[in-house]
N, C-alpha and C positions, 0 to 999 in steps of 0.2 A: 312668805318672802323672807329671805335671810338678810342679815346686816350687809353683806357684800352687795346684794341687789339694790338695797336702798342707797348705798354709797355710790354705786354705778349710776343710778337714776339721778341723784342729786348732783353728781359731777357733770351731768349733761347740761344742766342749767348754766353752769360756769362756761362750759365749752361753747354752748350756743351764744352766750353773751360775747365771748371772745371772737367767734367767727363773725358775728354781726358787726362788732366794732371794726374788724378788718375790712368788711364789705361796705360799710356805710358811706365812706368817701366816694366809692365808685358808683353805687346805685342810689343812694339817698335814703332818708328815713322812711318815707311812706311806702316805697316798694318793699323794703325789708319788713316793715310792719305787716303788710299784706301777705308776704311770703310766710312769716311766722304764724299768722292766724290760719293760713291755708294748711300749713304743716300740722297745726293743732287739729284741724278737722280730719285730716288723714289719720293721725294718731288715734283719735277717738273712734273713727270707723274701724280701724284694726282692733282696737281694744274691745269694742262692742262685739265684733265678729268672734273674737277669741273667747270672750266671757259668755257669749250667748250659747255657744256649742259646748266646747270642752276646754276649760281654762288651762292652757299649757303654760307653765311658769316661764319658759323662755320667751314665748310670744307676748305674754303679759308684761314682762320686764322690758322687752324691746319696744312695745307700744308706749309704755311709760317713759322710756328713754327718749323716744321721738317727741313726746309731749313736753318733757322737761327741756329738751334741746330747743324746741320752738318757743318755749317761754323765755329763753335767753334773747330771742329776737323780739318778742312782743313787749316784754318789760322794758328793755333798754330803749327801744325805738319809740314806745308810747311816752316814756318820760322825756326823751329828747324832743319829740314832736310837741308835747304839751308845754315845755318850757321855752320853745323857740318861737311861739306865736307872738308874744309881746315881751321882750327882754326886761321891761320895767317891772313885770309881775311874775318873773320866772320863779322866784322863791315861793310865792303864793300858789302858783300852778303846781309846782312839785309837791308842796304840802297837801294840797287838795287831792292830787292823784294818789299820794301815799295813803291819805285818810280813806279814800274810796276803796283802795285795794284791801285795807284792813277791814273796812265795814262789810264789803262783799264777801271776803274770805271768812270772817267771823259768822256772818249770817248763814252762809252756806254750810259751814261746819255744824252749826246748831241744828239746821234743818236736816242734814244728813244723819246726825246722831239720833234724831227722833224717828226717822223712818225705819220700817222693818228691813232687815237685811237677810239676804239669802245669796250666797256666793259674794258677788260684789254689790248687791243691792241696787240702789238707784245711782251709784257713782257714774256708770257710763252715760246715763241720761243727763246728769248734772254737768259732767265734763263736756258733753255735746252742746248743751245750752250755753255754757261759758265760751266754748270755742266759736260757736256761731255768733255770739255777741261780740267777741273780739274781731271776727272776720267782718261782721256788719259795720262795726265802728271804723275799721280800716277802710272799708269801701266808702263810707260817708266822708271820711277825711280825704280820701283820694279824689273824690268828686268835688269837694268843697274848695280845695286849694287851687289857686290860679296856676295855669300852666306856665 
């Protein structure tokens, strides 16, 4: 993967956050969080299908672009949702969420670095588990909030 591809993928996170910010007033935080988590599941399914057979660089980049785009929805709306529950502890909620993101990201990085790699190794499985976790959390939040 060349530098241009990495820049393209990283820019999709910013684009996803921008699109999410434009849509949040119309649809709300929870539906966009669920949409982002669902997009992550689709991106992981495409990534797994591509890497399982023959890793085509264009399709790998496209699946990562979709995953990064959906992260713009998930990150922004999870932070907004976490800080909106009780405005008195919004700072603590934001700090806790940030700490959890670093903790999970660091832990997964260490685990993936220790696993044997062939092609993409366990990355598709780990991304699938993370996407499923985000989707499950979005579903729990959706059901727990009063209508």
